[in-house]
C-alpha positions in Angstrom: 116.5 102.6 -4.8 113.0 103.8 -5.5 110.6 101.2 -6.6 107.3 101.8 -8.4 105.4 99.1 -7.1 107.2 99.3 -3.7 107.1 102.9 -3.2 105.4 105.2 -5.6 102.3 102.9 -6.0 101.6 103.0 -2.3 102.0 106.5 -1.9 99.4 107.0 -4.8 97.1 104.7 -3.5 97.4 106.1 0.0 96.6 109.7 -1.1 93.7 108.7 -3.5 92.1 106.6 -0.6 92.7 109.7 1.9 91.1 112.1 -0.5 88.1 110.3 -1.4 87.5 108.6 1.9 87.5 112.1 3.6 85.0 113.4 1.1 82.7 110.3 1.4 82.5 110.9 5.1 81.8 114.5 4.8 79.0 113.6 2.3 77.3 111.0 4.4 77.1 113.6 7.3 75.9 116.3 5.1 73.3 113.8 3.6 72.4 112.9 7.3 72.1 116.6 8.2 69.9 117.2 5.1 67.7 114.5 6.3 66.9 116.5 9.4 68.0 115.1 12.6 68.4 111.5 14.2 66.6 109.4 11.4 69.2 110.8 8.6 72.1 110.5 11.2 71.0 106.9 12.4 71.1 105.7 8.7 74.7 107.2 8.2 76.0 105.5 11.3 74.2 102.1 10.4 75.7 102.4 7.1 79.3 103.4 8.3 78.8 100.3 10.9 78.3 98.2 8.0 81.3 99.3 6.3 83.3 99.2 9.5 82.4 95.7 10.4 83.4 94.7 6.8 86.7 96.4 7.5 87.4 94.6 10.6 86.7 91.4 8.8 89.1 92.3 6.0 91.8 93.1 8.6 91.3 89.6 10.2 91.4 87.7 6.9 94.4 89.7 5.8 96.2 89.2 9.2 97.1 85.8 8.0 98.8 86.5 4.7 102.1 88.2 4.1 101.1 88.9 0.3 100.9 92.1 -1.3 97.0 92.0 -1.6 97.1 91.1 2.2 98.8 94.2 3.1 96.5 96.4 0.7 93.4 94.7 2.2 94.5 95.1 5.7 95.2 99.1 5.0 91.6 99.4 3.4 90.2 97.7 6.2 91.9 99.9 8.8 90.6 102.8 6.8 87.1 101.6 6.9 87.1 100.9 10.5 88.3 104.6 11.1 85.8 106.0 8.7 83.1 104.4 10.8 84.5 106.1 13.9 84.7 109.4 12.0 81.2 109.1 11.0 80.0 108.2 14.7 81.8 111.4 15.7 80.5 113.8 13.3 76.8 112.8 13.7 77.4 113.1 17.4 76.5 109.3 18.0 79.7 109.0 19.8 81.3 112.3 21.1 81.1 113.0 24.6 78.6 113.7 27.6 79.0 117.5 27.2 77.3 119.0 24.4 77.4 122.6 25.4 79.9 125.6 24.8 82.9 126.2 27.0 81.7 128.4 30.2 83.2 131.9 29.9 86.3 132.6 31.4 87.3 129.0 31.9 91.1 128.3 31.9 93.7 125.8 32.7 92.5 122.4 33.9 89.0 123.6 34.1 88.8 124.3 30.4 90.6 121.0 29.7 88.2 119.2 31.7 85.3 120.5 29.7 87.0 120.1 26.4 87.9 116.4 27.4 84.0 115.8 28.4 83.0 116.9 24.7 85.0 114.1 22.9 85.8 111.5 25.6 83.5 108.9 24.4 85.1 109.2 20.8 88.6 109.0 22.2 87.8 106.1 24.4 86.1 104.3 21.4 89.5 104.6 19.3 91.6 103.8 21.9 89.7 100.4 22.6 89.5 99.8 18.9 93.2 100.4 18.6 93.7 98.0 21.6 91.5 95.6 19.9 93.3 95.4 16.8 97.0 95.3 18.2 95.4 92.3 20.5 93.9 90.5 17.8 96.9 90.7 15.3 99.5 90.6 18.0 101.2 87.3 16.7 99.7 87.4 13.1 102.3 87.7 10.2 100.5 90.7 8.9 99.9 93.6 11.3 99.6 96.2 9.1 95.8 97.0 9.7 96.7 97.6 13.6 99.7 99.8 12.7 97.5 102.0 10.4 94.9 102.7 13.0 97.3 103.3 15.8 99.0 105.7 13.4 96.0 107.7 12.5 94.8 107.7 16.2 97.8 109.1 17.1 98.1 111.9 14.4 94.4 112.7 15.3 94.9 113.1 18.8 98.1 115.5 18.1 95.7 117.5 16.0 93.1 117.7 18.6 95.6 119.0 21.1 97.0 121.5 18.8 93.3 122.9 18.0 92.9 123.1 21.8 96.2 125.1 22.6 95.7 127.2 19.6 96.7 127.3 15.9 96.7 130.1 13.3 94.0 128.4 11.2 91.4 126.6 13.1 89.3 126.2 9.7 85.9 124.5 10.7 84.2 124.2 7.2 83.7 120.7 7.3 82.5 120.8 11.1 78.7 119.9 11.2 76.4 122.7 12.6 75.4 120.4 15.6 78.9 120.4 16.6 79.5 123.8 16.6 79.9 124.1 20.2 83.1 122.5 20.0 84.7 125.6 18.5 84.5 127.3 21.8 87.0 124.8 23.2 89.7 125.8 20.4 92.5 128.1 21.5 93.3 131.6 20.1 94.3 131.7 16.5 98.0 131.9 17.2 101.3 130.1 16.6 102.5 128.0 19.6 105.4 125.9 20.1 103.0 122.5 19.8 102.5 123.0 16.2 105.8 123.1 14.8 107.2 120.4 17.5 104.4 118.3 16.1 105.2 118.6 12.5 108.7 117.9 13.1 107.7 114.9 15.1 105.6 113.5 12.6 108.0 114.2 9.6 110.8 112.5 11.8 108.7 109.3 12.1 107.9 109.5 8.4 111.6 109.4 7.7 112.0 106.6 9.8 109.3 104.7 8.3 110.7 105.6 4.8 114.0 104.2 5.8 112.5 100.9 6.7 110.7 101.0 3.1 113.8 101.7 1.5 115.7 98.9 3.2 113.2 96.2 2.7 113.4 94.0 -0.2 112.4 95.2 -3.4 108.5 94.7 -4.1 108.2 93.0 -0.8 105.0 93.2 1.3 107.3 94.6 4.1 108.2 97.4 1.6 104.6 98.0 0.5 103.5 98.2 4.3 106.3 100.6 5.2 105.5 102.9 2.2 101.8 103.1 3.0 102.5 103.9 6.7 105.1 106.7 5.5 102.5 108.1 3.2 100.0 108.3 5.8 102.5 109.9 8.1 103.3 112.6 5.4 99.7 113.3 5.1 99.5 113.7 8.8 102.2 116.2 8.6 100.3 118.1 5.9 97.0 118.3 7.9 99.2 119.6 10.6 100.8 122.1 8.2 97.2 123.3 7.2 96.6 124.5 10.7 99.4 127.0 10.3 98.3 128.1 6.4 95.2 129.9 5.4 93.8 126.6 3.9 90.0 125.9 3.6 88.5 122.6 3.6 86.4 123.6 0.9 89.3 123.9 -1.4 89.5 120.2 -1.5 86.0 118.6 -0.2 83.7 121.3 -1.0 82.2 118.7 -3.9 81.1 116.4 -0.7 79.1 118.9 1.3 78.4 122.1 -0.4 75.4 121.0 -2.6 73.7 119.5 0.4 74.0 122.3 2.5 72.7 124.7 -0.4 69.8 122.1 -0.9 69.0 122.2 2.8 69.1 126.1 2.9 66.9 126.1 -0.3 64.2 123.9 1.3 64.2 126.0 4.7 63.7 129.1 2.7 61.1 127.4 0.3 62.9 128.5 -2.8 
């Protein structure tokens, strides 16, 4: 039986935080871009770092509680830590040693190695953070923070692999100009077998998590935690579906960066 507090409310909370958090990350990067260079980006990374540390503290504090508030606190903490990593990547603070376009004619392993070199620092940082969270909460009664971060890491890695192989819609509206070279590593705009397989696999995982949420005691923290993870998995499947449809980032998050890009262009032209 579907419960408001155990199923519906966690889904609404997840969607709301996903929408607002994504917009705020885009906004912080846009503001840093407007401030022209390292000073603006350093400020964005510093603010993100403070939020990330607070998120880590929240995860650790919540890991000792199996209450409803503990589950939500760990969930929000994991998203705060994730947001820090995203800001570090989008500002270029943690991307990879390669900051140039793919060499013309590169194929196969050579192209993969070049692409990996553009994001390897970010991927290693995410993997180490996931390992740290799993280790710190391994025997804790509340492990939702680590679970959320690991799930988001897996979903993001799947998205990157699909973009590398090629998808019908590789929209880049939210990609900052200083990371424009990453577009050269995207595969051709086409449908491959990787994308539908990824979507089906994610939906299968979401169905399994939903089963756990339905089977858990009504209103219990276990039900809420499984529902939060289910909602995240469904959002991950939706983001993968966007790669197959003519979807534009600006349709949802244009409010976060379009104004700042306009202001920057106006300053450039002296208008």
